[in-house]
C-alpha positions in Angstrom: 96.4 119.7 134.4 92.8 120.3 135.1 92.2 121.4 131.1 94.0 118.3 130.3 92.1 116.4 132.2 88.7 117.8 130.7 90.4 117.7 127.6 90.6 114.0 127.7 87.3 113.0 128.8 85.3 115.5 126.0 87.3 114.1 123.5 86.2 110.3 124.5 89.0 109.0 125.7 87.5 107.5 128.9 87.0 104.6 126.2 90.7 104.6 125.4 92.1 104.7 129.1 89.6 101.9 130.1 91.2 99.5 126.9 94.7 100.4 128.3 94.0 99.5 131.9 92.6 96.2 130.6 96.3 96.1 128.7 97.7 96.8 132.4 96.0 94.3 133.8 96.7 91.3 131.3 100.4 92.5 132.0 100.3 92.6 136.0 98.3 89.2 135.9 101.3 87.7 133.7 104.1 89.1 135.2 103.1 87.9 139.2 101.4 84.5 138.2 103.7 83.4 135.2 106.7 84.9 135.4 107.4 85.5 139.4 105.6 82.0 140.0 108.0 80.3 137.6 111.2 82.4 138.7 111.2 83.7 135.1 112.6 87.3 134.2 111.6 89.8 131.9 113.1 92.8 130.0 112.9 96.3 130.4 112.1 97.7 133.8 109.8 94.8 134.3 112.9 92.8 134.3 114.9 95.2 136.6 111.7 94.8 138.8 111.7 91.3 139.0 115.3 90.8 139.7 114.8 93.5 142.2 111.8 90.7 143.6 114.2 88.1 143.2 117.5 89.7 145.0 115.8 91.8 147.6 112.0 90.7 148.0 110.8 94.2 147.0 107.8 94.3 145.4 107.5 94.8 141.4 104.5 97.0 142.0 106.4 100.0 143.7 109.8 99.2 142.2 108.2 99.7 138.8 106.6 102.9 139.7 109.5 104.4 141.0 111.4 103.5 137.5 108.9 105.1 135.9 108.8 108.2 137.3 111.8 110.0 135.7 110.6 108.4 132.2 107.6 110.0 132.5 108.5 113.4 133.5 110.7 113.3 130.2 107.6 112.3 128.4 105.9 115.4 129.7 108.4 117.4 128.2 109.1 115.7 125.0 105.3 114.5 124.1 103.0 116.9 126.0 100.6 116.3 129.2 98.1 114.6 127.5 100.8 111.8 126.8 102.4 112.2 130.0 99.0 111.8 132.0 98.2 108.8 129.9 101.6 107.1 130.4 101.0 107.8 134.6 97.1 106.2 134.3 99.1 103.2 132.6 102.0 103.0 134.9 99.7 103.5 138.7 97.0 101.1 136.7 99.7 98.3 136.3 101.2 98.6 140.1 97.5 99.0 141.5 96.8 95.9 139.5 100.2 93.9 140.3 99.7 94.6 144.0 96.4 93.6 144.1 97.0 89.9 142.7 100.0 90.1 144.7 97.7 90.4 148.2 94.4 88.7 146.9 94.9 86.3 144.1 94.9 82.5 145.4 96.0 81.6 141.8 98.9 79.4 141.4 100.3 78.7 137.8 103.1 76.3 138.3 104.9 75.5 135.1 108.1 75.0 136.1 108.2 71.1 134.9 107.3 72.7 131.2 109.0 76.2 130.9 108.3 76.1 127.4 104.8 76.7 128.0 105.7 79.2 130.7 107.6 81.2 127.8 104.7 80.9 125.2 101.8 82.1 127.8 104.7 84.9 129.0 105.3 86.1 125.4 102.0 86.0 123.9 100.0 87.7 127.0 102.9 90.5 127.7 103.0 91.3 124.2 99.1 91.3 123.7 99.1 93.8 127.0 101.6 96.0 126.1 100.4 96.3 122.4 97.0 97.3 123.5 98.1 99.9 125.5 100.8 101.5 123.1 97.6 100.9 120.2 95.8 103.2 122.4 97.9 106.0 122.8 99.6 105.5 126.2 102.4 103.4 127.7 102.5 100.7 130.5 105.9 102.1 132.0 109.1 104.1 131.2 110.6 101.1 129.1 107.4 101.6 126.6 107.7 105.2 126.8 111.8 105.1 125.9 110.8 102.2 123.1 108.2 104.3 121.8 110.3 107.7 121.6 113.2 105.7 120.4 110.9 103.8 117.5 109.7 107.5 116.5 113.0 108.8 116.3 114.9 106.4 114.2 111.5 104.8 112.6 112.4 101.3 114.0 109.6 99.0 114.5 108.4 99.0 118.0 108.8 95.4 118.7 111.9 95.2 117.4 113.2 98.1 120.0 111.8 96.4 122.5 113.6 93.2 121.8 116.9 95.4 122.0 116.3 96.9 124.8 115.0 93.7 126.5 118.5 91.9 125.7 120.3 94.5 127.7 118.2 93.7 131.0 118.4 89.7 130.3 122.1 90.3 130.2 121.5 91.1 134.2 119.3 88.4 134.8 122.4 85.7 134.4 123.5 87.2 137.9 120.6 86.1 139.6 118.9 83.4 137.5 120.0 80.2 136.2 120.8 79.7 132.2 118.1 77.8 131.8 115.3 80.3 133.2 117.2 83.0 131.4 116.8 81.3 128.0 113.0 80.6 128.5 112.8 84.2 129.1 114.7 85.1 125.9 112.4 83.3 124.0 109.1 84.7 125.8 110.6 88.3 125.2 110.9 87.7 121.5 107.8 86.3 121.2 106.1 89.5 123.2 108.1 91.4 120.5 106.7 90.1 117.6 103.4 90.3 119.3 104.1 93.9 119.9 104.3 94.7 116.7 101.2 93.1 115.3 99.0 94.2 117.8 100.0 98.2 117.4 100.0 97.4 113.6 97.2 95.3 112.9 94.3 96.9 110.5 90.9 95.1 110.0 90.2 95.6 106.5 86.2 95.8 105.7 84.7 94.9 102.8 84.3 98.2 100.3 80.7 98.6 99.5 80.3 99.3 95.9 78.1 102.6 95.3 76.0 101.9 92.0 75.2 105.3 89.9 71.7 106.6 90.6 69.5 106.1 88.0 68.6 108.9 85.3 65.5 109.6 85.0 63.5 109.2 81.4 62.9 112.9 81.1 66.6 114.1 81.6 68.0 111.3 79.1 65.4 112.5 76.2 66.6 116.3 76.9 70.2 115.5 76.6 69.5 113.2 73.2 67.2 115.1 71.8 70.1 118.0 70.7 72.2 115.0 69.4 70.0 113.8 67.2 69.0 117.1 65.5 72.7 118.0 65.0 73.2 114.9 63.0 70.0 115.7 60.9 71.5 118.9 59.9 
């Protein structure tokens, strides 16, 4: 484990970890300030954690981590220590950020009167946060890892894998949430899947500089042309 940690630092992955933590912070902010405060659910493990919050009052900060641990162990077996360590950083980072928002944040985003805005914000922000983490080689949780493994195994777009897995969890949401909130959650999940695909596949095309051929010295030009002239004369 020590060698893996040193390898990550030596390979310049500190920047990678910082960006991943930014993505998990965006996710934790969105789940707490938009989903939980406006009684929207979510797909994947986050959706299960939010359902646990609505039904039993369990904080998603810790239920998400408990759900993630078995899948992170699976990632260790299938993807190696480096991926497992990055996934663990993402999972722990999310839990700490969410717990921090729960305890210290005084921001209230009340969008019960306009759930469409809540769903759009949720979709864009969660898609962006998850996409950033996935693009930089990590995962925000166990469902991310499973979606990534399925995407690599079947060759499907990872955003579409998220949508399919989320639909299963959203079906369970109907047991605890009104149909209206569930429908707006489906919209948010669909949008998040599209944003994830865009974030993980977007390429910034830089203009290609045209390299002009170097100027040939005059003496070299003469040296090459003189033999040709002599051959013509002969």
